KOLBANU-821873 format. One record per atom (N, C-alpha, C): residue in one letter; x, y, z. Coordinates in steps of 0.1 Angstrom, whole numbers, plus 5000, padded with zeros to 4 digits. Example, Ala and Ser with C-alpha at 12.3 -4.5 7.8 and 13.67 -1.06 7.14 Angstrom:
BEGIN
mike | xx | yy | zz
A | 5132 | 4943 | 5078
A | 5123 | 4955 | 5078
A | 5132 | 4967 | 5078
S | 5128 | 4978 | 5071
S | 5137 | 4989 | 5071
S | 5129 | 5000 | 5079
//
This chain:
BEGIN
mike | xx | yy | zz
X | 6032 | 8995 | 7926
X | 6049 | 8990 | 7922
X | 6050 | 8980 | 7922
X | 6056 | 8977 | 7907
X | 6062 | 8966 | 7896
X | 6078 | 8965 | 7899
X | 6084 | 8953 | 7903
X | 6095 | 8950 | 7904
X | 6099 | 8940 | 7897
X | 6110 | 8935 | 7889
X | 6116 | 8929 | 7879
X | 6127 | 8920 | 7884
X | 6127 | 8911 | 7880
X | 6138 | 8896 | 7884
X | 6140 | 8888 | 7869
X | 6157 | 8890 | 7866
X | 6159 | 8883 | 7850
X | 6162 | 8869 | 7856
X | 6169 | 8869 | 7865
X | 6182 | 8858 | 7866
X | 6177 | 8847 | 7880
X | 6179 | 8836 | 7877
X | 6178 | 8825 | 7888
X | 6193 | 8826 | 7890
X | 6197 | 8816 | 7906
X | 6208 | 8818 | 7914
X | 6215 | 8828 | 7911
X | 6213 | 8837 | 7910
X | 6217 | 8850 | 7914
X | 6225 | 8854 | 7928
X | 6238 | 8859 | 7927
X | 6244 | 8857 | 7940
X | 6241 | 8871 | 7945
X | 6234 | 8876 | 7955
X | 6226 | 8889 | 7958
X | 6239 | 8890 | 7967
X | 6244 | 8903 | 7964
X | 6257 | 8912 | 7977
X | 6243 | 8915 | 7990
X | 6252 | 8921 | 8001
X | 6248 | 8921 | 8013
X | 6238 | 8933 | 8011
X | 6243 | 8945 | 8006
X | 6232 | 8960 | 8003
X | 6226 | 8956 | 7993
X | 6221 | 8944 | 7981
X | 6210 | 8944 | 7979
X | 6202 | 8937 | 7984
X | 6208 | 8924 | 7993
X | 6198 | 8916 | 7995
X | 6190 | 8928 | 8010
X | 6196 | 8938 | 8018
X | 6193 | 8949 | 8026
X | 6185 | 8958 | 8018
X | 6187 | 8966 | 8004
X | 6177 | 8971 | 7999
X | 6162 | 8959 | 7997
X | 6166 | 8950 | 7989
X | 6154 | 8940 | 7986
X | 6144 | 8942 | 7998
X | 6151 | 8941 | 8018
X | 6143 | 8937 | 8027
X | 6135 | 8948 | 8025
X | 6146 | 8959 | 8029
X | 6140 | 8974 | 8033
X | 6127 | 8972 | 8024
X | 6125 | 8972 | 8010
X | 6114 | 8975 | 8001
X | 6102 | 8968 | 7994
X | 6107 | 8954 | 8001
X | 6098 | 8948 | 7994
X | 6087 | 8944 | 7995
X | 6085 | 8948 | 8011
X | 6067 | 8950 | 8013
X | 6061 | 8960 | 8005
X | 6066 | 8971 | 7997
X | 6053 | 8980 | 7990
X | 6054 | 8973 | 7977
X | 6064 | 8965 | 7973
X | 6063 | 8957 | 7955
X | 6047 | 8948 | 7959
X | 6038 | 8962 | 7949
X | 6030 | 8946 | 7944
X | 6025 | 8937 | 7937
X | 6035 | 8938 | 7929
X | 6041 | 8924 | 7915
X | 6053 | 8929 | 7913
X | 6056 | 8917 | 7910
X | 6074 | 8914 | 7906
X | 6073 | 8908 | 7893
X | 6078 | 8908 | 7882
X | 6076 | 8900 | 7866
X | 6089 | 8896 | 7867
X | 6090 | 8883 | 7864
X | 6105 | 8876 | 7863
X | 6102 | 8870 | 7847
X | 6115 | 8871 | 7842
X | 6111 | 8862 | 7828
X | 6116 | 8846 | 7824
X | 6115 | 8843 | 7837
X | 6115 | 8825 | 7838
X | 6105 | 8820 | 7853
X | 6106 | 8805 | 7851
X | 6093 | 8800 | 7865
X | 6104 | 8804 | 7873
X | 6117 | 8794 | 7873
X | 6128 | 8794 | 7878
X | 6133 | 8806 | 7882
X | 6133 | 8815 | 7875
X | 6135 | 8828 | 7885
X | 6129 | 8832 | 7897
X | 6117 | 8831 | 7893
X | 6102 | 8837 | 7900
X | 6105 | 8826 | 7914
X | 6109 | 8819 | 7910
X | 6110 | 8801 | 7927
X | 6116 | 8811 | 7932
X | 6131 | 8811 | 7927
X | 6148 | 8813 | 7932
X | 6143 | 8826 | 7941
X | 6139 | 8837 | 7932
X | 6138 | 8848 | 7941
X | 6129 | 8850 | 7949
X | 6118 | 8841 | 7950
X | 6107 | 8841 | 7959
X | 6114 | 8835 | 7975
X | 6119 | 8827 | 7972
X | 6129 | 8821 | 7982
X | 6142 | 8833 | 7990
X | 6148 | 8834 | 7977
X | 6160 | 8845 | 7981
X | 6160 | 8859 | 7989
X | 6147 | 8861 | 7982
X | 6143 | 8877 | 7985
X | 6133 | 8878 | 7996
X | 6126 | 8862 | 8000
X | 6114 | 8862 | 8009
X | 6103 | 8867 | 8008
X | 6100 | 8867 | 7995
X | 6087 | 8877 | 7987
X | 6077 | 8867 | 7984
X | 6065 | 8865 | 7987
X | 6054 | 8856 | 7987
X | 6055 | 8853 | 7970
X | 6054 | 8839 | 7969
X | 6054 | 8840 | 7951
X | 6043 | 8840 | 7944
X | 6030 | 8845 | 7954
X | 6018 | 8848 | 7948
X | 6020 | 8864 | 7939
X | 6031 | 8866 | 7947
X | 6035 | 8885 | 7939
X | 6042 | 8883 | 7921
X | 6046 | 8867 | 7921
X | 6053 | 8869 | 7910
X | 6045 | 8868 | 7898
X | 6048 | 8873 | 7887
X | 6041 | 8870 | 7874
X | 6050 | 8862 | 7865
X | 6049 | 8855 | 7854
X | 6062 | 8852 | 7845
X | 6059 | 8853 | 7834
X | 6065 | 8859 | 7825
X | 6064 | 8870 | 7817
X | 6079 | 8867 | 7805
X | 6079 | 8854 | 7797
X | 6089 | 8851 | 7789
X | 6091 | 8863 | 7778
X | 6106 | 8865 | 7777
X | 6112 | 8869 | 7764
X | 6107 | 8869 | 7753
X | 6103 | 8874 | 7745
X | 6101 | 8873 | 7728
X | 6112 | 8875 | 7722
X | 6109 | 8875 | 7706
X | 6122 | 8879 | 7699
X | 6111 | 8884 | 7684
X | 6116 | 8894 | 7683
X | 6112 | 8900 | 7665
X | 6119 | 8892 | 7656
X | 6105 | 8887 | 7649
X | 6107 | 8879 | 7641
X | 6110 | 8885 | 7626
X | 6105 | 8898 | 7625
X | 6111 | 8909 | 7615
X | 6124 | 8913 | 7616
X | 6128 | 8909 | 7624
X | 6147 | 8911 | 7622
X | 6152 | 8894 | 7626
X | 6144 | 8889 | 7633
X | 6156 | 8877 | 7634
X | 6145 | 8864 | 7626
X | 6154 | 8863 | 7615
X | 6149 | 8848 | 7609
X | 6162 | 8842 | 7599
X | 6157 | 8833 | 7590
X | 6168 | 8826 | 7591
X | 6177 | 8838 | 7578
X | 6189 | 8836 | 7573
X | 6197 | 8840 | 7561
X | 6206 | 8834 | 7556
X | 6211 | 8837 | 7542
X | 6218 | 8824 | 7535
X | 6228 | 8823 | 7542
X | 6237 | 8811 | 7549
X | 6245 | 8812 | 7555
X | 6260 | 8810 | 7548
X | 6258 | 8805 | 7537
X | 6269 | 8808 | 7528
X | 6275 | 8822 | 7528
X | 6264 | 8831 | 7528
X | 6266 | 8843 | 7522
X | 6269 | 8853 | 7534
X | 6264 | 8845 | 7546
X | 6268 | 8855 | 7557
X | 6286 | 8849 | 7565
X | 6285 | 8836 | 7558
X | 6301 | 8834 | 7563
X | 6313 | 8844 | 7553
X | 6308 | 8848 | 7543
X | 6314 | 8849 | 7531
X | 6316 | 8862 | 7536
X | 6306 | 8871 | 7539
X | 6308 | 8882 | 7546
X | 6317 | 8885 | 7561
X | 6318 | 8875 | 7565
X | 6330 | 8878 | 7575
X | 6344 | 8872 | 7574
X | 6345 | 8870 | 7559
X | 6353 | 8860 | 7553
X | 6361 | 8848 | 7562
X | 6348 | 8839 | 7565
X | 6349 | 8824 | 7563
X | 6342 | 8818 | 7552
X | 6350 | 8801 | 7552
X | 6352 | 8799 | 7544
X | 6339 | 8784 | 7545
X | 6333 | 8784 | 7534
X | 6318 | 8776 | 7537
X | 6317 | 8764 | 7543
X | 6326 | 8758 | 7543
X | 6328 | 8744 | 7547
X | 6334 | 8747 | 7561
X | 6340 | 8757 | 7564
X | 6345 | 8757 | 7582
X | 6331 | 8758 | 7592
X | 6330 | 8749 | 7600
X | 6319 | 8747 | 7615
X | 6326 | 8760 | 7624
X | 6311 | 8768 | 7624
X | 6313 | 8781 | 7630
X | 6304 | 8783 | 7644
X | 6308 | 8781 | 7651
X | 6305 | 8778 | 7664
X | 6301 | 8796 | 7670
X | 6288 | 8800 | 7676
X | 6287 | 8816 | 7680
X | 6284 | 8812 | 7694
X | 6290 | 8820 | 7701
X | 6284 | 8822 | 7719
X | 6283 | 8839 | 7715
X | 6272 | 8843 | 7716
X | 6266 | 8857 | 7720
X | 6263 | 8867 | 7733
X | 6271 | 8871 | 7738
X | 6273 | 8871 | 7755
X | 6285 | 8889 | 7760
X | 6281 | 8893 | 7766
X | 6288 | 8900 | 7769
X | 6297 | 8891 | 7778
X | 6307 | 8900 | 7779
X | 6319 | 8890 | 7793
X | 6315 | 8894 | 7804
X | 6310 | 8883 | 7809
X | 6303 | 8880 | 7827
X | 6310 | 8867 | 7828
X | 6314 | 8866 | 7842
X | 6316 | 8850 | 7845
X | 6309 | 8845 | 7844
X | 6294 | 8848 | 7849
X | 6282 | 8840 | 7850
X | 6278 | 8833 | 7835
X | 6287 | 8834 | 7822
X | 6283 | 8830 | 7808
X | 6294 | 8819 | 7809
X | 6307 | 8815 | 7816
X | 6312 | 8810 | 7814
X | 6319 | 8804 | 7800
X | 6325 | 8810 | 7796
X | 6332 | 8813 | 7784
X | 6342 | 8805 | 7782
X | 6353 | 8804 | 7795
X | 6361 | 8800 | 7797
X | 6354 | 8781 | 7795
X | 6347 | 8773 | 7800
X | 6344 | 8760 | 7795
X | 6344 | 8756 | 7779
X | 6335 | 8768 | 7772
X | 6338 | 8764 | 7756
X | 6348 | 8764 | 7754
X | 6359 | 8772 | 7756
X | 6374 | 8775 | 7751
X | 6378 | 8762 | 7753
X | 6375 | 8758 | 7764
X | 6379 | 8743 | 7768
X | 6377 | 8731 | 7761
X | 6365 | 8729 | 7759
X | 6352 | 8722 | 7750
X | 6361 | 8726 | 7734
X | 6364 | 8731 | 7730
X | 6367 | 8737 | 7712
X | 6381 | 8727 | 7711
X | 6390 | 8734 | 7730
X | 6401 | 8725 | 7724
X | 6401 | 8708 | 7724
X | 6390 | 8705 | 7733
X | 6393 | 8688 | 7727
X | 6381 | 8688 | 7717
X | 6376 | 8694 | 7712
X | 6372 | 8695 | 7698
X | 6382 | 8690 | 7686
X | 6393 | 8704 | 7688
X | 6401 | 8703 | 7677
X | 6408 | 8688 | 7680
X | 6412 | 8680 | 7686
X | 6414 | 8664 | 7685
X | 6409 | 8661 | 7677
X | 6402 | 8663 | 7672
X | 6390 | 8652 | 7662
X | 6386 | 8662 | 7644
X | 6386 | 8674 | 7652
X | 6378 | 8683 | 7643
X | 6393 | 8695 | 7637
X | 6393 | 8695 | 7628
X | 6403 | 8710 | 7623
X | 6394 | 8720 | 7621
X | 6386 | 8722 | 7615
X | 6376 | 8729 | 7603
X | 6366 | 8736 | 7612
X | 6374 | 8744 | 7624
X | 6361 | 8748 | 7637
X | 6366 | 8762 | 7637
X | 6358 | 8773 | 7639
X | 6355 | 8787 | 7645
X | 6348 | 8792 | 7652
X | 6355 | 8797 | 7665
X | 6346 | 8804 | 7675
X | 6340 | 8819 | 7674
X | 6329 | 8827 | 7671
X | 6325 | 8838 | 7672
X | 6327 | 8838 | 7686
X | 6332 | 8849 | 7687
X | 6324 | 8856 | 7705
X | 6322 | 8869 | 7701
X | 6306 | 8868 | 7703
X | 6299 | 8886 | 7700
X | 6297 | 8889 | 7713
X | 6304 | 8902 | 7716
X | 6299 | 8909 | 7728
X | 6308 | 8913 | 7732
X | 6310 | 8926 | 7743
X | 6320 | 8937 | 7749
X | 6316 | 8933 | 7765
X | 6329 | 8934 | 7772
X | 6329 | 8938 | 7782
X | 6320 | 8949 | 7785
X | 6312 | 8950 | 7804
X | 6307 | 8961 | 7808
X | 6316 | 8970 | 7810
X | 6306 | 8987 | 7808
X | 6321 | 8995 | 7809
X | 6320 | 9003 | 7824
X | 6334 | 9005 | 7831
X | 6333 | 9008 | 7844
X | 6338 | 8993 | 7851
X | 6340 | 8985 | 7841
X | 6344 | 8972 | 7845
X | 6332 | 8969 | 7854
X | 6319 | 8974 | 7853
X | 6310 | 8961 | 7864
X | 6308 | 8946 | 7864
X | 6306 | 8941 | 7877
X | 6314 | 8927 | 7880
X | 6325 | 8919 | 7875
X | 6333 | 8931 | 7873
X | 6348 | 8926 | 7868
X | 6348 | 8921 | 7856
X | 6341 | 8923 | 7844
X | 6341 | 8925 | 7833
X | 6348 | 8922 | 7826
X | 6360 | 8937 | 7825
X | 6370 | 8939 | 7816
X | 6379 | 8928 | 7823
X | 6379 | 8923 | 7834
X | 6387 | 8917 | 7838
X | 6387 | 8900 | 7837
X | 6373 | 8896 | 7838
X | 6373 | 8890 | 7829
X | 6372 | 8881 | 7817
X | 6372 | 8898 | 7809
X | 6378 | 8892 | 7795
X | 6390 | 8895 | 7791
X | 6398 | 8898 | 7801
X | 6411 | 8899 | 7800
X | 6416 | 8884 | 7802
X | 6410 | 8875 | 7810
X | 6414 | 8865 | 7814
X | 6407 | 8854 | 7802
X | 6401 | 8860 | 7800
X | 6394 | 8848 | 7787
X | 6405 | 8849 | 7775
X | 6410 | 8865 | 7773
X | 6420 | 8862 | 7763
X | 6433 | 8857 | 7762
X | 6439 | 8856 | 7778
X | 6445 | 8853 | 7779
X | 6445 | 8836 | 7783
X | 6433 | 8828 | 7784
X | 6431 | 8811 | 7783
X | 6431 | 8810 | 7766
X | 6426 | 8822 | 7757
X | 6426 | 8818 | 7747
X | 6441 | 8816 | 7741
X | 6450 | 8818 | 7744
X | 6464 | 8822 | 7739
X | 6473 | 8811 | 7748
X | 6467 | 8813 | 7762
X | 6471 | 8794 | 7767
X | 6472 | 8787 | 7765
X | 6455 | 8787 | 7753
X | 6452 | 8770 | 7749
X | 6454 | 8771 | 7732
X | 6460 | 8779 | 7732
X | 6465 | 8779 | 7715
X | 6453 | 8779 | 7707
X | 6444 | 8788 | 7709
X | 6434 | 8789 | 7704
X | 6427 | 8804 | 7692
X | 6443 | 8809 | 7693
X | 6442 | 8823 | 7686
X | 6437 | 8821 | 7670
X | 6437 | 8813 | 7663
X | 6435 | 8811 | 7650
X | 6421 | 8811 | 7650
X | 6415 | 8797 | 7662
X | 6404 | 8794 | 7661
X | 6392 | 8806 | 7664
X | 6392 | 8818 | 7671
X | 6386 | 8826 | 7681
X | 6384 | 8840 | 7673
X | 6371 | 8845 | 7672
X | 6370 | 8856 | 7663
X | 6370 | 8866 | 7674
X | 6371 | 8872 | 7676
X | 6366 | 8883 | 7692
X | 6356 | 8894 | 7679
X | 6342 | 8898 | 7682
X | 6336 | 8906 | 7670
X | 6333 | 8915 | 7682
X | 6336 | 8917 | 7692
X | 6328 | 8926 | 7702
X | 6313 | 8932 | 7703
X | 6311 | 8942 | 7703
X | 6296 | 8948 | 7706
X | 6292 | 8949 | 7692
X | 6281 | 8948 | 7686
X | 6278 | 8946 | 7671
X | 6263 | 8950 | 7671
X | 6259 | 8957 | 7659
X | 6243 | 8962 | 7660
X | 6236 | 8950 | 7650
X | 6243 | 8943 | 7644
X | 6236 | 8933 | 7631
X | 6241 | 8916 | 7635
X | 6237 | 8916 | 7648
X | 6236 | 8902 | 7655
X | 6226 | 8892 | 7647
X | 6219 | 8897 | 7646
X | 6209 | 8890 | 7631
X | 6214 | 8889 | 7622
X | 6228 | 8889 | 7616
X | 6229 | 8884 | 7604
X | 6239 | 8874 | 7613
X | 6248 | 8878 | 7619
X | 6258 | 8871 | 7625
X | 6253 | 8860 | 7625
X | 6242 | 8856 | 7636
X | 6236 | 8842 | 7641
X | 6239 | 8836 | 7628
X | 6230 | 8835 | 7614
X | 6229 | 8833 | 7603
X | 6250 | 8827 | 7597
X | 6253 | 8832 | 7601
X | 6266 | 8828 | 7599
X | 6273 | 8816 | 7605
X | 6263 | 8812 | 7619
X | 6269 | 8801 | 7629
X | 6256 | 8788 | 7624
X | 6268 | 8774 | 7629
X | 6264 | 8766 | 7624
X | 6257 | 8760 | 7638
X | 6259 | 8763 | 7645
X | 6258 | 8759 | 7662
X | 6257 | 8772 | 7672
X | 6247 | 8776 | 7678
X | 6259 | 8788 | 7689
X | 6251 | 8780 | 7703
X | 6260 | 8783 | 7710
X | 6263 | 8780 | 7726
X | 6266 | 8785 | 7737
X | 6252 | 8784 | 7747
X | 6255 | 8797 | 7760
X | 6257 | 8784 | 7778
X | 6269 | 8784 | 7777
X | 6268 | 8774 | 7787
X | 6271 | 8778 | 7801
X | 6261 | 8788 | 7805
X | 6261 | 8797 | 7817
X | 6260 | 8792 | 7827
X | 6260 | 8795 | 7837
X | 6260 | 8795 | 7852
X | 6246 | 8793 | 7856
X | 6241 | 8806 | 7854
X | 6229 | 8809 | 7857
X | 6221 | 8815 | 7847
X | 6208 | 8818 | 7848
X | 6199 | 8829 | 7835
X | 6190 | 8828 | 7842
X | 6178 | 8835 | 7831
X | 6164 | 8832 | 7835
X | 6160 | 8829 | 7820
X | 6151 | 8836 | 7811
X | 6148 | 8833 | 7798
X | 6160 | 8844 | 7788
X | 6172 | 8837 | 7783
X | 6178 | 8842 | 7774
X | 6178 | 8846 | 7760
X | 6175 | 8859 | 7759
X | 6172 | 8865 | 7747
X | 6179 | 8852 | 7736
X | 6195 | 8854 | 7737
X | 6203 | 8847 | 7724
X | 6200 | 8839 | 7718
X | 6192 | 8821 | 7732
X | 6187 | 8813 | 7728
X | 6178 | 8814 | 7721
X | 6169 | 8819 | 7724
X | 6153 | 8825 | 7712
X | 6158 | 8832 | 7701
X | 6165 | 8838 | 7699
X | 6168 | 8848 | 7686
X | 6179 | 8838 | 7676
X | 6187 | 8826 | 7687
X | 6193 | 8823 | 7678
X | 6186 | 8808 | 7667
X | 6173 | 8806 | 7678
X | 6163 | 8798 | 7674
X | 6156 | 8800 | 7656
X | 6151 | 8814 | 7663
X | 6147 | 8821 | 7654
X | 6152 | 8823 | 7643
X | 6163 | 8822 | 7640
X | 6176 | 8823 | 7627
X | 6176 | 8806 | 7627
X | 6173 | 8796 | 7625
X | 6170 | 8786 | 7630
X | 6188 | 8780 | 7625
X | 6195 | 8783 | 7640
X | 6205 | 8780 | 7643
X | 6202 | 8771 | 7658
X | 6205 | 8762 | 7659
X | 6200 | 8753 | 7666
X | 6212 | 8756 | 7683
X | 6212 | 8754 | 7692
X | 6215 | 8766 | 7704
X | 6218 | 8743 | 7712
X | 6228 | 8749 | 7716
X | 6237 | 8739 | 7728
X | 6235 | 8748 | 7745
X | 6230 | 8748 | 7757
X | 6230 | 8759 | 7762
X | 6228 | 8745 | 7775
X | 6240 | 8752 | 7784
X | 6235 | 8744 | 7799
X | 6224 | 8741 | 7804
X | 6217 | 8732 | 7812
X | 6206 | 8730 | 7818
X | 6201 | 8740 | 7828
X | 6198 | 8752 | 7828
X | 6196 | 8763 | 7840
X | 6187 | 8766 | 7834
X | 6179 | 8770 | 7848
X | 6170 | 8781 | 7847
X | 6162 | 8777 | 7834
X | 6150 | 8780 | 7825
X | 6141 | 8778 | 7815
X | 6152 | 8780 | 7801
X | 6161 | 8770 | 7806
X | 6169 | 8774 | 7788
X | 6164 | 8760 | 7784
X | 6157 | 8748 | 7791
X | 6157 | 8738 | 7789
X | 6143 | 8741 | 7781
//
C-alpha cells in the first residue's frame, strides 16, 4: 500500500489526523514530491521517515518550451513593452495572491508599464474556501486600484503559451511541495520569483 503527500507545512484537520493515525500502520511506502514535504509529514503524522520516498515532479518539455514572447503577448492583446508578471495558481489562501497584489501596488510607484496575469480559477464547491478567497482577491484588486493592471484568465488549457507571454512568474505561497508551475515556467525560459518554502529553493 502506497500513500502520497504533496505539501509541507499543511494544516491537517482533526478528521484527517485521525484517519492517518487509523491507517498509517498499513502503509508500506509514502511518496512525497519534496524532501521538505517528506520530513514534515513524517513528523506531523508520526510515520517513520524510512517509509518515505521522494520523487520530484517533472515537466513535459515537448509541451513546455520557449516560444516567441512578442507573439504570445500580442495574442493576449498586450503591448511588447509591457512588463508581464504571471501567477499560475488556483485560488487558495495557501498561494498568497494578496501578497503579490500589494507588491505590484508598490512597484507602480516607480514602474507604470506592468500587467499581472492571474491564471487559474477557484475550486469547485468552494473547497478550502476557494471561491470566497477568489472574491476577496477581486475585492483587494478594486481596493488597491489595480483593475487596469490585473488580467484574470481563469482556468486555461494553453498555459504553455501563457508562460511565454510573461517576463517573470511569481509564486509567493505559504507552503508547497515541488510546484509544477515553477518547473513549467523555467522550462519555458521564464524566470521565477518564489517564496523560500519547501523545495522551491
